[in-house]
N, C-alpha and C positions, 0 to 999 in steps of 0.2 A: 274702460280698458280696451274694449273691442275697437273703439275709435283709434286708439294709439296703434294697435296692430294693423288695422286697415291702412292707416297713413304710412306706416313703416313698410308694409308690403307694396303699396303703390310706389313709394320712393325707390324701392329695389327694382321693381319692374321698369319704371321710367328711366332709372339710372342705367339699365342695360340697353336702352334704346339710344343712348347718346354715344355717338362715335366721333372720333376726331383723328386727324392725321397726326402721326407722331412728329415731333420736332427733331432737332439734331440729336443723334445718338439714341433714338427711340424714346426720348422724353416726351410726355404729353405737351401739347401746345397750351399756352396760358388760358385760352378759351375753355379747353377741356377741364383744367383744374377748377376754374370758376364754376363750371356746370356741375361739378361733383361736391361742392361745398354743402354743408349741412343746411337744411331748410330753416325758415324762420321758426322760432319757438311757438308751440301750440298755445292756444288761448287757455290760460290757467283756470279762468272762471268756468269755461265749458267743460274742461277736463274734470274739475272738482265736482261739478253738478252731475255730469254723465256718470262718474264713478259712484256717486251716492245713489242716483236713480237706478243704476244697475243692481243695487242691493235691495231694492224694494221686495218685501216679502220675507227677507231674512229674519230669523227669530231674534228677539231680545235675549241677550246673555250678559249678565253682570260681568264686567271686566273684559268683554269681548271687543276685539278690534280687527276682525278679519271675517271673510265670508264663512258662514256657518253660525255666526252669532255676534251681535254688536250691543254695546250699551251706547248711550247717547254720545258721549265724548269720543268713544272708540270709532263710531261711524264718521265723526268729523275728522279725526286724525287719519283714518283710512282714506277718505275722499281727498283730503288736502294733500296727503302724501302722494297720491296718484297724480296730482297736478304739480308735484315738485315743491310743495309748500310745507315747511316744517312747523308743526304746532305742538304745544305741550299736550300731555295725555289727558289731564283731568279738566272737567268743565270749569272748575274754580280757576285753574291756571289759564284756560282759554279765554276766560272773561277779562283777562289782562293783556291778551295778545292783540296785535293790530292797533286800530284806532277806533274810538267810539263813533257810532252813527245814530242819528236821530231816527225815531220810528218812521217818520214820513219820508226819510231819505234811504231806506233799505233798498239794496240792489241784489240781484242774483249773486250768490256766493258769499254773502255776508252771514256771519254767525248770529243767531237769535237766541236770547237767553230768557228764561222764565223761572219763577218759583211756582211749583205745583204742590198740591196738598200732599202727595205721596213722595215728592222729591224736593230736597232743599234747593237744588239748582239743576236745571235741565237746559240742554243746548240742541239746536238744530241748524240746518243750512237753508238759507232762504233761496227759493226758486224764482220769486218775484216779490213785489211789495206786500203780498198777502200770504202766499203759500210757502210752506217750508217742509223739508224732509227730515225725519228723525227716527230714532229707535226709542219708542215711548217708555215701556216698562215691562216688568216680568209678565210673561204670558202674551206679550204683544209682538208685533212684527214691524220692521222698518216700513214706514208709510208716510204719506203726504197729508198734511192737515193745514187748516187756515188759521192765521193769527187773529182773524176776526171772529172765530167761533170759540165758544166756551170749551174747556177752561182756559184756553190760551189767550183769549182776548183780555182777561183780567189778570193773567199771570205774567204778562210780558214785563221784563225789567230792563232790557237793553239789547243793543246790537253792536257788533264789532266788525270792521272791515279788515280782512287779512289778505285780500288780493288787491294789488295796486296801492298798497299802503305798507308801512313798516310791518313786516310779518313777525318781527321779534317781539317778545313780551315787553309791554310798556314798563318804564321804570317805576 
């Protein structure tokens, strides 16, 4: 979120530096109009990951989907929403979003799913091919773990790509 504000602030500052001579009747010249067009869209993957990482240390809260407390799927929805990606609220629904990804093809921003002993279905956001960020369980905090470490190494059931793929739930 801080990244978005920083970029918006820089755009405002730089926008004030652009000057142009007015055209006929005080209208701005075509070059001035072009200079004030909206910048390219920000990288959704980076925004999603940055938003999730900014929540490190936030407590687990069942049903939580905002700073102050998250459950696993709530963290995913919050981070995706920060990147302009709309996802369903529950892990079960998120398991049908986007497109499936093989374990060896996981990229940053992909959703990773697992069955854990204390949870029927758990979801996190991949940071790379091994690490993911998630809101683990009651008494825990948003943290980063490895898919190669127990219990996640044996609990992994799949991954879904929701950035750069169809973000709507699959039929």
